[in-house]
C-alpha angles and dihedrals in degrees: 000000000000095000091055090055093052093051093050090051091048090053093047093049091049089052091053092050092051092052090050093053093047088054089050091052090050092048093048090049091050092050091048092050091051091051092049091050093046090048090051094049091048092050092049091053093047091051091047091050089051092055098045113079119242106222128216105218143184133190129249106243136191111226149123114285125201124193114210141170127212124223138162134223142129138275111257134179116257089241125018119188130186115209121199135165116278090204138047121252148097122296111243098181143359112216105187137045139197118315092008114147111231136188131216110284095015112144112252097175143346128232122206104273101192098102092041092049089055093051088049090055093046090052092051093051091050091053090053091051093047093045087054089050092050091049090050091050089049093054092050091053087053092052091047092051091050092049091050092049089053094048091047093051096054119085113254112259094029110101091310122072130198088256090055091054090049092051093050090050091051092047089054093050089050093049091049090052093051089051091053092051091048093052093049090050087051089051091052091048090051091051091051088050090053090051091048092047089050094051091046091052089049090063081084110066107210135190113260092203148026104261148097131291110244101169135021117195098164132092136176112273093027115134113223125200127191089211096054101038108132099149125041118247092228132016114206132189127201118239108324090208084090117043135157137225115225110203129180114239117198115241090241092061103032095093090059090060121087135180108262094032110145113243142173133201142185129209127211094255092059107021093162096051111076115200119218116229143145137242108252104169142012113202117227094208111093127227116216119195125167090343093307117119120209138164127219118247112197115216114198114218137186108230098176088132089058093224094126118079127193114264096029115146108243131195108204131193111202117198104223098172142005139197124190128212096354133152110256135189131191114265090227086063089060092050095047116107118175119231107277095020118117117232118255120262116260114284095023127097139192141174130206118240115205106235116178091336089310125110111236116194117233124188114227140181114215136200133177120017130191091198093264104049132024133206114250102218095180138357141096097290135120135190109276096028110139114236129191118243100169149329123268119237112243 
């Protein structure tokens, strides 16, 4: 009896185990099916993502837009003057050096005055001699006038004849002519003295302006010649508290630049500190270099701080136009054309607004551009609209 019960229990246990294994198989099959379905969904979505473009976008903004052009040039004094000798001679002394401040009439150098002093003394002596000749001629005129009066006052035929009167008249005329010649010779002597005095004064080379000495090309013992002068002995600049930046503007851009345009520039010694300035002049004379034509724009600068030095290289930005509180769009959006879309005809423009992940074309009319963004004059755009500028590479 005991054995029969054991066998029944064993069979019951085996039946339960079989049902458990079947449940496990069903569960495993279900899990596998879920995994397969999830993988299929993920793969479909990945494939779909790989076939739908991923766009690069930018927003339409409302802002101020400034149009500028960039040009390079150099810092120059407002007035630069070269001073040389007006006479020949040997330099005795040089009285100034680099960076000296000078006043009008201040001596810069002296030339040996010996020869010019001798010419001056000779001219003075000549004047004395010619003055004496003039005085003698004047006395002769006086005597001749008296003789003629006496001859004219006596009755004809008594002591004085008509011929005597004629001779007295001729003598007076001759005396007057000699006086005129003596006076002319005295004038020549006086002119010679003025020239000699001028040359003597020029032995001192003086500053013609109030300014600063930039260059000195003179030294004691140096012989100077007015014929062979190629380099000024001294280069002076007016007050360096006011300087200018001369920049070369390409002929394609020069008509955009106007006197009074705001500008800013930097120099290599302070590239991160732009200096505000104003365009004061545009030269009409062209500059041609390697076949490129440009024109000089002069930018007036306040240099009261003294940080700018003549000859510094400057990079200037000149503001040629400005628009305030305007709708702008990225230039890349104006260039973007989706695959399969035809380009716009010449003179027409459009952008593509991203609408539910789909680019929608919008025709626009544009205005000013600064090279990065462009003013939208008209078109169905609003600030904040998302426009397409390109497609990302997968």
